[in-house]
N, C-alpha and C positions, 0 to 999 in steps of 0.2 A: 504494500500500500504506500502511495506517495502523497505527501502533503505539500502543497504549494504555499501561497500566501494566505494567512488567516487574518482575522481582525486584529487591530492593534492590541497589544497586551499578551499575557501568557496563555491564552486559551488553547492554541494549537499545541503547545508544549504539554499542557495537562491532558489534552485529548490523546496525544501520542502515548502517554504513559497508561491511560485507561485502555486504549486499544491493544497495547502490548500485553496488558493484564488479562485480556480475554482471548489471547492467542494470535493476534494479528502482528505481522512483521511490518514495522513502519519505517519510512525514510522521509526526510524533509529537505526541500531545496530552499536555501536562503538567497535573496536577491539584493539585499542592502544591509547596512549596519543595524537598522531597526529590527529586521528579521533575526539577525544574529543575537541582539540583546535579549530577546524574549525566548529564542529557541536554543541558542548556543552555537559556538563555532564548530561543533562536531558534526553539524549537518553538511549536506552537499552544497558547495558554494558555486553559484552561477555568476561569473563575472564577464561574460561575453556580451556582445551587442544584441539588440533585439532581433537582428537578422539571423543571428546564430542560434537563437532559442529553439526554433522548430527542429533543427537537426540534433541539437543537444538533447532535447526532451525525447525525441524518437529513439535515440540510442539508449537513453537512460531507462525507458520503459522496457526495452528488450533485455538490456543487461541485467536489470534487477528483477525481471519477470513480474512486473507490476500488474495487478488485476483491477485495482481501483485507484483513481486519482481524486483527492479531496482538496477543495479550494473554497475561498470565501468570496462570493460575488463572481458572476460569470461574464462580466463585460469589461474587466480590465484587459488591456491588450495582451498581456502574457497569459491570461486565463482564457481569452477567446481562442488563442492559438492552441492552448492546452486541450480545450474541449474538442477542437477540430482534429488534432493529432490523435487524441485518445480514441475518438470514433474510428479513425482510419486504422488504428492498431488493434481494434477490438477490445479496448480497455474501458471499463465503466467509469462514470464520473459522478461524484457526490458533491453537491454544492450547498454551502452554508450561506445564510443571509439573515439580516435582522428579521425578527418575527413577523409573520403575517398577522398573528393574533397578539396584540400588545396588552400589557407590558411583560407578561410572564413567560413568553415563549421565544425560542429562536427557530429559524427555518432550516430544514435539511431536506433537500429533494434530489431525487435521482435524475440526472441529465441536465437540469437547468432550473432557474428560478424566475419569478416575475413573468416577463414576456416570453421566456423560454420554458415556463412551467408546463407540465403535462396534465395539470388539473383540468378535468372536463369543463366545457362551457355550456353544455346542454342542461336546462332546468329539469328535463325529464329524467336524466341520469340520476340526479340527486333525489328527486321525488320517488324513485324506485328503491332507494336505499331503506334499510330497516332503521327506524328511529331509535336513537340511543340517548341515554342520560349522560350529560357531560361528566367527565372524571374530575375529581378534586385536583387543584393545582397549587403549587407552592407560590407564595407571593415573593417576588424578587426585589421589590422596592426600587428606590431611585438609583441610577447608575451614572449620572452625569459626572460627578467628581472622579469616579474611577476611570471613565472613558477619557476625561480631560487629562488626568495624570498619565495614563498609558500613551496617549497621543503625544504629549510633550516629550516623554522619554523616547518614544519611537522616532520622532522626527529629529530630535537632538542627536541620537545615536546614528541615524542615517546620514546626517550632515557631517558628523565627526569622522565617520568611516568612509566618506565619499571617495577618498583616494584609492581604496581597495575595490570600489565598485563604480568606476568612472563611466562605464557604458550603460549603467542602469537608467531607465526612464520610468519614473513613477507616474501614476494616473492623476496626480495633483502635485503642486510644487513641493519639493523635498529639500528643505533647508532649515537652518536654525530659526529663521524668521517665522516658520510655521508654528512655533510655540506662542507667538504673539496673538494670533486669533483666539486661541483658547484662553489666554489671560484676559484678552479684551472681552470675550464672551462672559467670563465670570464677573467682570466689572459691570457689563451691561445688564446682566441678570439682576444684580443688586440694585442698580440705578433705576431700571424699569419697574422693579417692584414698587418703587416710590412714585414714579411719574405716571404709572398706569393703574394706580390703586383704585381709581374710580371707574375703570372700564367694565369690570364684571358686574358691579351693581347696576350700571346703566343697561347692560345687555340682558340682565335677568329682570329688570324693572320696566322702564318706559319703552325699551326696544324689544322686549320679549315677544317672540313669534313674528317679529317684523324685520328680522335681519337674515341675510344669507351668509354662511361661513365659507371662506376659501382658505383651507389649510395649505400652506406652501410646503414644498419639499426642498431638500438640500440642493444647492445650486449645481453641484457636479454629479448629482445622482444619475446613475445609468437608467433608472426608471424614466427620467425626463429625456436624457440625451439619446437613449437607444430604443425606448418603448413608448414614444409618444410622437406626435407631429409638431411639437414645440421645439424651438432651437435653444430655449433657455427658460428659466423661471420668470424672468422679466417679460419675455414674450407671452407666456401664459397669463401673467398679471394684466398685460395690456389688452389681450383679446377678451378675457373674461370681463374686464371692466367696461370695455366698449359694448359688449353684448348686454351687460346689466344696464348701462345708461340708455340704450335704445329700446329695451324690451321689458324692464321691470316695473312693477307697480310703484307709483310715485311716493308712497308712504313707507317704502322699504329701504334698508341700509345694507351696503356690502361691507363685510368685515373680513379683512385679509389678515391671517395669522401667520407670523413668521415661524420657521422651523427652529426648535431650540438648539440643534447641533449646527445650525448655519448662522447663529447669532453673531459670532465673531468674524465671519467672512463677508457677509453682505448686509447692506442696509438699504431698504427700498423706499425710505421716506421721501426722498427727492422725486423719484418716479411717481409715487402714489399722489403726492401733492400736485405734480404737474398734470396727471390724468384727471384728478378731481377738478382742477381749474379748466382744463380744455374741454371736458365732457359735461360741465355744469353739475358736478356731483358734490359741491361743497356742502358739508354737513351730512352727506349720505355715504361717505367712503371713510372707513376707519382702518387703522393699522395697529395691530396688537401683537403681543409676544408670548407671555407665559400664563395666560388665563387657563383655568381648569377646563379641559376639553369636555369631559362628560357633562359638566354643567352647561356648557355652551350647546351641546347636542340637544339637551332637553328644552332649550329655549329658542333655538333657531327655526327658521322656516324650511331650510334645506341647506345642503352642502354641495360645493363644486370642487372636485379634485382632479388631478391628472390621473394618477394611479396609486396614490398613497394608501398605506394600510389604515390611515385614519378614516378612509371611506368605509372600510369594513366595520370599524368601531362605531361609526355613525349609524350604519344599518342596524347594529345591535340595539340601538336606542330607538328604532322604529322611524328613523329619519329618512326623508327623500334625498337621494344622492345622485348627482350627475358625474360620471367618470368621463373625462375628456381624453384619456390615454388608454393603453391596453392594460387593464387591471384584471386580476384573476377572478374578481367578484363581479365584473361587469357582465351580468347574466340577466336575461329577461325574467322579470319577476322579482329581482333584487334591486337593480338600479333603474333609474329613469332612462328609457331607451330613445326618447325623442331628441331633437336638436337642442343645443344650449339656449338658443334664442327663445325656445318654447318653455324651457324649464322654469323660468322666473314666474310665469303666470299659471302654469299647469301643475307644478309640483304639489300644490296644496291638496290636490285630489289624488295624489299618488302616495302609496306607502309600500314598503317591501313586504313580500309574502313571508310571514313569520315562520311558518312550518318549513318552507323551502330554505330559509336562512339558517334555521337550526340544523337541518340535515347537511347543508353546505359547510357550516362551521365545524360540525362534528367530524365530517370527512377530512377537512383541512387539518384539524388537530391530530386526528388519528394517522393520517398519511404523511404529513409534512412538518409537524411541529414537535419540538422537544421542550419540555418544561425546564427552563434554565436560562442562563445569561452569559454573554460573552465576556463581560468586564468584571464581574465580581462573584458570580455564583457558580459559573461553569455548568457542567452536567453531571449526572450521576453515572457511576460505572455500569450499572445494569442496563443502561440505555444503549451502550455502545454495541452490544451484541445484536440487538434488534435493529439498530441503525445500519450495521453492515448487512444484515439479512435483507433489509429493504432494498439495498442497492443490488445485491446478488440475486435476489428474488425477482427483480424487475429486468434482469439482464435478458 
C-alpha cells in the first residue's frame, strides 16, 4: 500500500501505523519538507520534476507490488496523475477528503471524491434502499486551532527544506509567508467576533425567513476550480448577486458567509460593497463570517451553494437548497432543480423529501464516511480493516 500526500499534520503517519497493525504493508512518498516533518525522512523521497513523476510512480508501483494507493484530495496535480497511472497499472485508489457529513466525519471513497465520486445520482436508487436508524457518532469538537498549528508547521518546514526539494510544485504557495494567513485568520476571528456581534440577532429577528444564505467555499478549493462552471469564488459571488438583484422579492436580503478556513487568505468586502452599489442592493446585501450555521439554517428562506457540504447540512434542516456546481447531493427530490433565477421566488414552495434525504444520508455515512478527524482525533484502529475491505471489495 502506498500513501501519497495527506492532510497537513500527523494523520497519515498515524494511519500508517494503524494499517500496519492490521496486516497491511505501507510505504509513503514525501514531496517536500512539510511531508517529511509529519511522516519522517525514512519515507521514499521524490525530488524530481513534475514531468518525472509519472515514470517514477509507475516504476514504484511495480517495484513495491502496490495494490492500493491512498491520497488526500484527488485534484492536486500529483494526485491527478496518480489516479490516472494507478488505473493504467490496475492499482486501486482510496481517496480521503474533508467530511461530506460535518463536523464529525471524514470522507474515504474508492476511486475519487466530490465530482469524481461514485455515489449514485438517481433518487430511485436511494428510495429502494432499506431504511436504517443512524448509528451513534463521536463528537469531534472544534479543530480550527489544531489545523492552524499543523498548517504553520507544515509550510514552515516546507520552506526551510526547499533546497532539498527544488523541483516540487505545490497546489498553493509554499513559503514561510504562508504562516501569515493563519495568524491573520486568528486575529480576524477575534476582531469579527466584536464587529459582527449584532449580525445573528438581526438574522434571527427582523430578517428571519426573509434572507437567502450563500455559504462560500475556500478560494482554491478543487470543488470550485474542477467541479463547477465558476472560475473563482469571486465569480460565483458576482453571478449569484446579479441573479438575486434581478429576480428576488424586494423584501429579501442576500447574506454571503465567508468560509472560516479562507478567512486569512481572502476578503470580499470591497467586491461585495461594489456589487451592492452597482446593483442597487444597499441594505439588502450582507457579508458575515462566523455566525452559527445551524441557527442560520432555521431562519433563512433558502441557501445557494456551489457544491459545498454545507448544502447537505442545510437539507438536514429541511431547507430549500440550490446547488450551482456538481454536488453529490444535487438529486431530484433533495435540491431545487430549476434555474437560479427561479429559485428566489419559487423556493418557498419547495422542501427536500425527508425520507429520501434520510436514506441518502445513511448511505453516504455507511459507504463513504469515517467517524473521526484529520487534525486532532484521527480514526480508530478497527476502522482500518473495513476501510481496506471497501477498496478491495469494490475492485
